[in-house]
N, C-alpha and C positions, 0 to 999 in steps of 0.2 A: 504492500500499499503506499504511495506517495504522499509526500508530507501534506500537501492539497487538499487528498481524499481525506487525510488523517484530521486534520484541521476540518472540515467539512464533518466529519465524524463528531468529532467531541463537541461542535458546535450543535448538533442534532441532537446529541445523547443530553448536553445540558440545557437545551429547550424543553426536552420529556422529562426530566428532574426536576427541573424550576415549577411546570407545569402540574405535575404529581404532587410536588412539597405543595402548591397553595391548594389543591384540590385537598390534599390531608389536612391542610389548616382548618379547615372547613367543618370537620370532624373531631370534636373535643371531648376530651374524656372528662376533663375536669374545667370550669370556667371561672376566674377570678371575678369579684363584684365590680372591681375600679378599672377591668382590663386586664389581661395576659389569661393564656390556656394552657394546658398540658395535652400535647397530642402529639401524632407521629408524622409531623410537619416536616422534621428534620432527617429521617431516614433516606430519602432519595438524594439529599444534598449531601449527606454524610457519605453515603456509598460512591456517588460522582466526586468528591473530592478523592475519598480514598483510591478511587481508581485514576481520575487523572492530575491530580495533584492540587498544589494549596492555591497556587495563580489562579485555575480554572475554579478551584472551588471558592475562592474570593467573588471571583466573576459571577459564578452562580448563585452565593449569597446577596451581593450587592442588586442583581437582577430581582431575586424573590424580595426584596426589600420594597422595591421599585414596584413591582407589580403589587403588593401589599396597597401602598399610596394611591396606586391608578385605579386600584378596582374598590376601595374603601373611602374614596375623595369625597373632599368636604372644602369646599372653596376659601376656607379663611387661612392665614397667616399664623393664627398661634395652633393650626392644626399640621400645616409644614412642618415646623420646625421641630416639633417632637419626635415627630414619624420620620425625619432623617434621623434622629437617635435610635428610636425604639424598632426601625425597619432598615433603613440601608444601610447604616455604620454597624447595625447589631446582629444584623444576618450578613454581613461581609464575613465576620468573624468565624462563620462554621465552614471557612475555607483552614481553619487551622487545626482542623481535625485528622489532618494530615500528617500531623508529627508523630512520631513515636518515640513509644511504644503507643497504642493506638487511647489507651487511658490517659496519657499526660496530652494527646491532641486534643481529648473530649474536655480537661480540665481547662487548659489554656482556649479553647473555645467559648466556653462557658463563661470562664473569668471575663473576658472581652465582652459578650453578649450582655453578662451583668453588670459590666463597669458601663457601659452606653445607655441603658437600660435606667440605671442608678442616675446618672447624672441628666436622663431627662425628666426623671420623678422630681430630682429637688429643683430644676430650673422651671418646669412647667406646671406639677402636679403639687407643688407643697400645699398647699391648702386642704389636700385630706389628709394629713399627717393630724394626729389628736394633738390637741392644746399642751403644749409645752414640751412636746415630743422632738429630739433630734429631728431635722428632716433628712439629714442623710442616714441616720440609723433605719428611719420607716423606710425609708424606700431601696435601701439594702434589703431589709426583713421583709421587704415585699414583694421583690424582683429576684432575689438568691433563689429562696427554695421554690419556686414555680419554673423558673428556669433550670433551678437543680433537677428538678424531677424530669420536666420536658428533655434535657441532655441525658438522663439515666435512662430513664426508656428508651427514650433514641437511639441511643449508643449498643444497648442491648440488644435490638431490633434489626440495628443495621449490623452488628458483628454477626447473630445470627443470620439474619438474609446472605452475607458476603461468604461465610462459610458454606452455606449450603450451594450457593452460584459458585464459587471455587471448587467445589466439589464435583458439582453436576455440569458445570459448563467450561470448565477449566479457564477460569475467567483470571 
C-alpha cells in the first residue's frame, strides 16, 4: 500500500471512529445533573489512537470535540468558550492514550481531559459551587470522578476489543 493510500485509509478510519464515538456519546450509562456523562464514547477513539498513533488520536479527538459543538450548538459566546475547553481541547487529550504501557496512556489522557474540564468549570460554572466551597476543589470533585469512570470503563472495553481484534483479525 502506498503512502497516499495509507493516508486515505487512515482518514476514512478516523471519520468512522469519530462518527461511532459521537453516536456512542448519545447512549449514557449515567448522566450528571449539571452536565457530563459516563458512556462508551471514548472506546472508538482509544482504539483508533492505539492503532494509528498519538498524532492521529489527537486529530480524531479534536474533530470529535468540534462535532459536539456543531451538533449541540447554541449561538452564544458564553457557550462557545467553555465548549472549547470541555470538548475540543479536552477530547484532544484522548490522543495521549497511545503512551505505553496502556494504563499510563489512559491516566495521562484522563488527567489532561480532567484539567481542561476543571479550568472550564472554574472559569464558566463557578456559580454552581456551594457557598463557601473553593471553586477549584468543587470543579475537580465534580469532573474527576465522572471522567475517571468514563476512562476506566472505556479503557477496559477498548482493551478487551483490542485483544479480540488482535487475535481474530491479526490487527
